C-alpha positions in Angstrom: 5.1 10.4 -32.0 7.1 7.1 -31.6 3.7 5.3 -31.2 2.3 6.7 -34.3 5.3 5.8 -36.3 5.2 2.3 -35.1 1.5 1.8 -35.8 2.2 3.4 -39.4 4.9 0.7 -39.9 2.4 -2.0 -38.9 -0.3 -0.6 -41.5 2.4 -0.3 -44.1 3.4 -3.8 -43.5 -0.2 -5.0 -43.5 -0.9 -3.4 -46.9 2.4 -4.9 -48.3 1.5 -8.4 -47.0 -2.0 -8.2 -48.6 -0.5 -7.4 -51.9 2.0 -10.3 -51.6 -0.9 -12.6 -50.7 -2.9 -11.3 -53.7 0.0 -12.0 -56.0 0.5 -15.4 -54.6 -3.2 -16.2 -55.1 -2.7 -15.3 -58.8 0.2 -17.1 -59.4 -0.3 -20.3 -57.4 -4.0 -20.9 -57.1 -5.2 -23.7 -59.4 -8.3 -23.2 -61.6 -10.3 -25.3 -59.3 -10.1 -22.2 -56.8 -12.2 -20.2 -59.3 -15.2 -21.6 -57.5 -16.3 -19.6 -54.5 -17.4 -21.6 -51.5 -19.7 -19.9 -49.3 -18.9 -19.6 -45.6 -21.6 -22.2 -44.6 -20.7 -24.6 -47.4 -19.9 -28.3 -46.9 -17.4 -28.0 -49.8 -14.0 -26.5 -49.5 -10.6 -25.8 -51.2 -8.3 -28.9 -51.4 -6.0 -28.7 -48.4 -3.0 -29.5 -50.3 -3.6 -27.0 -52.9 -4.3 -24.2 -50.3 -1.0 -25.2 -48.4 0.8 -23.9 -51.5 0.1 -20.5 -50.4 0.9 -21.4 -46.8 4.3 -22.7 -47.9 5.3 -19.3 -48.8 5.9 -18.5 -45.2 5.9 -21.9 -43.4 7.9 -23.9 -46.0 6.6 -26.2 -48.7 7.1 -29.1 -46.4 5.8 -27.2 -43.5 9.3 -27.1 -41.9 8.8 -23.4 -40.9 10.4 -20.2 -42.2 12.7 -18.5 -39.8 13.1 -15.2 -41.8 9.4 -14.6 -41.4 9.1 -16.0 -38.0 6.8 -18.6 -39.5 6.7 -21.8 -37.0 7.0 -25.5 -38.4 3.5 -26.9 -39.1 4.3 -30.4 -40.3 2.8 -33.0 -38.2 0.7 -30.4 -36.1 -2.7 -32.1 -34.8 -5.5 -31.3 -37.3 -7.8 -30.4 -34.4 -5.3 -27.8 -33.1 -4.6 -26.3 -36.5 -8.4 -26.0 -37.1 -8.6 -24.3 -33.5 -5.9 -21.7 -34.2 -7.3 -21.0 -37.7 -10.7 -20.2 -36.3 -9.0 -18.1 -33.6 -7.3 -16.0 -36.2 -10.4 -15.7 -38.4 -12.5 -14.8 -35.3 -10.0 -12.3 -34.1 -9.1 -14.2 -30.9 -5.5 -14.4 -31.9 -3.0 -12.2 -33.8 -4.7 -8.7 -33.1 -2.2 -7.6 -30.5 0.1 -5.0 -31.9 3.2 -6.6 -30.4 2.5 -9.8 -32.2 3.7 -8.9 -35.7 3.8 -12.6 -37.1 0.3 -13.1 -35.6 -0.9 -10.0 -37.6 0.5 -11.6 -40.7 -1.2 -14.8 -40.1 -4.4 -13.1 -39.2 -4.5 -11.6 -42.7 -3.4 -14.9 -44.5 -5.9 -17.1 -42.5 -8.8 -15.4 -44.3 -8.2 -17.6 -47.4 -9.7 -20.4 -45.4 -13.2 -19.1 -46.0 -15.2 -21.7 -44.3 -15.0 -24.8 -42.0 -14.6 -27.3 -44.9 -11.6 -25.5 -46.2 -10.3 -25.2 -42.6 -10.7 -28.9 -42.0 -9.0 -29.8 -45.4 -5.8 -27.8 -44.7 -5.6 -29.0 -41.2 -5.6 -32.6 -42.3 -3.1 -32.0 -45.0 -0.8 -30.2 -42.3 -1.2 -33.1 -39.9 -0.2 -35.7 -42.8 3.2 -33.8 -43.3 6.2 -35.7 -41.8 7.9 -33.3 -39.3 11.8 -32.8 -39.3 12.3 -31.5 -42.8 15.6 -29.6 -43.2 15.4 -25.8 -43.6 15.1 -24.4 -47.1 18.3 -23.7 -48.9 19.4 -20.7 -50.9 20.4 -21.0 -54.5 24.1 -21.4 -53.2 23.2 -24.5 -51.2 23.4 -22.8 -47.8 20.8 -22.6 -45.1 18.4 -19.7 -45.8 19.1 -16.7 -43.4 17.0 -15.5 -40.5 17.2 -11.7 -41.2 13.5 -10.5 -41.1 12.2 -8.5 -44.2 10.2 -6.2 -41.9 10.8 -4.0 -38.8 9.6 -5.3 -35.5 9.9 -2.7 -32.7 8.8 -5.0 -29.9 10.6 -6.7 -27.0 9.4 -10.1 -28.3 11.5 -9.6 -31.5 14.5 -10.6 -29.4 14.2 -12.9 -26.6 16.9 -12.6 -23.9 17.6 -14.4 -20.7 20.6 -13.7 -18.2 21.9 -17.2 -18.1 22.2 -20.2 -20.6 18.9 -22.2 -20.5 19.2 -25.1 -18.1 17.0 -28.2 -19.0 17.4 -29.7 -15.4 15.6 -26.7 -14.1 13.4 -26.6 -16.8 12.2 -30.3 -16.1 11.3 -29.2 -12.5 9.2 -26.5 -13.9 7.7 -28.7 -16.7 6.6 -31.4 -14.3 5.1 -28.6 -12.0 3.2 -26.7 -14.6 2.9 -28.3 -18.0 2.7 -32.0 -17.5 -0.9 -32.1 -16.3 -2.3 -31.0 -19.8 0.7 -31.8 -22.2 1.8 -35.1 -20.7 5.1 -36.2 -19.4 6.4 -36.8 -23.0 5.1 -33.5 -24.2 2.6 -35.3 -26.7 -0.3 -33.3 -25.6 -4.0 -34.4 -24.9 -6.8 -33.5 -27.3 -9.4 -34.1 -24.6 -7.7 -31.2 -22.7 -7.2 -29.1 -25.7 -3.3 -29.3 -25.3 -1.2 -29.7 -28.3 2.1 -31.7 -28.7 5.1 -29.7 -28.1 8.0 -31.8 -29.2 8.0 -30.7 -33.0 8.2 -27.0 -32.3 11.2 -24.7 -32.4 12.5 -23.4 -29.0 12.4 -19.9 -30.2 8.7 -20.0 -31.1 7.7 -21.9 -27.9 9.7 -19.1 -25.8 7.8 -16.3 -27.6 4.4 -17.9 -27.3 5.1 -18.4 -23.5 6.0 -14.8 -23.2 3.0 -13.8 -25.2 0.6 -15.9 -22.7 2.4 -14.6 -19.8 2.0 -11.0 -20.7 -1.5 -11.1 -22.2 -0.4 -10.7 -25.8 -2.1 -14.0 -26.5 -4.9 -15.8 -24.5 -6.5 -12.6 -23.2 -9.5 -12.5 -25.4 -12.6 -13.8 -23.7 -13.4 -16.0 -26.7 -10.1 -17.8 -26.5 -11.1 -20.4 -23.7 -8.1 -22.7 -24.2 -5.8 -19.6 -24.6 -7.0 -18.1 -21.2 -6.2 -21.4 -19.5 -2.7 -21.4 -21.0 -2.2 -17.7 -19.9 -2.8 -18.7 -16.4 -0.3 -21.5 -16.3 2.2 -19.3 -18.2 2.1 -16.6 -15.2 3.7 -19.4 -13.0 7.0 -18.9 -15.1 8.2 -15.9 -13.4 10.7 -14.6 -15.9 12.5 -15.1 -19.2 14.9 -17.3 -17.5 12.1 -19.7 -16.4 10.7 -19.7 -19.8 14.0 -20.4 -21.5 14.7 -23.4 -19.1 11.4 -25.0 -19.5 11.6 -24.7 -23.3 15.1 -26.2 -23.1 13.6 -29.2 -21.3 10.9 -29.6 -23.9 13.4 -29.4 -26.7 15.4 -32.2 -25.0 12.4 -34.7 -24.8 13.2 -37.7 -27.1 10.0 -39.3 -28.4 10.1 -43.0 -29.4 
């Protein structure tokens, strides 16, 4: 019965999200969007225009939306954004019932109907300067982080027994992550490894747990995700994940 109720909650949330997205399209989408671009077309929606809808969750400057568990996007490499949008559209990511934010994204990603549109929005995201301040409420305070949806999953609240230790995390990073992501966490496109230093600690902790537990990277079509899942299993528990993320968060980039 609990499983059924939980699935019902997911279905209801998906319906609500669809309605929200339809409303946003009606309100924000410029008249140029009236043209429908076929899946195989070389023409696509302008990336900046489409991002007006992405900003509903991720912030209009790509700074992320804590209340919706939407990570920062600003400055993210275009090649990596393209790969992730294709993963969501292809069902390689965001399909696991424990990944509620991923389920939301799998719905929203459908607005990028063809490769040209995916390329356009990815390039716009890469052009956004990272580090923008969180959005403010009308009273001038930082917007809260209370979710507008119920998430019955251990991934909704990440716990570790001790404070995160960046010193321990450095050892783990050098032994596990540096080969692909580099000593400075700036990634390597040739290896399919994105930069890590502009992302929030909370998001990185959750994604590492996803990879470790098979929530992400278990689909046979997700080649790079499968590689990452293998490395994540070296991090034996939540404490190790918290430690390595604390180190990544401490890296200073010139």
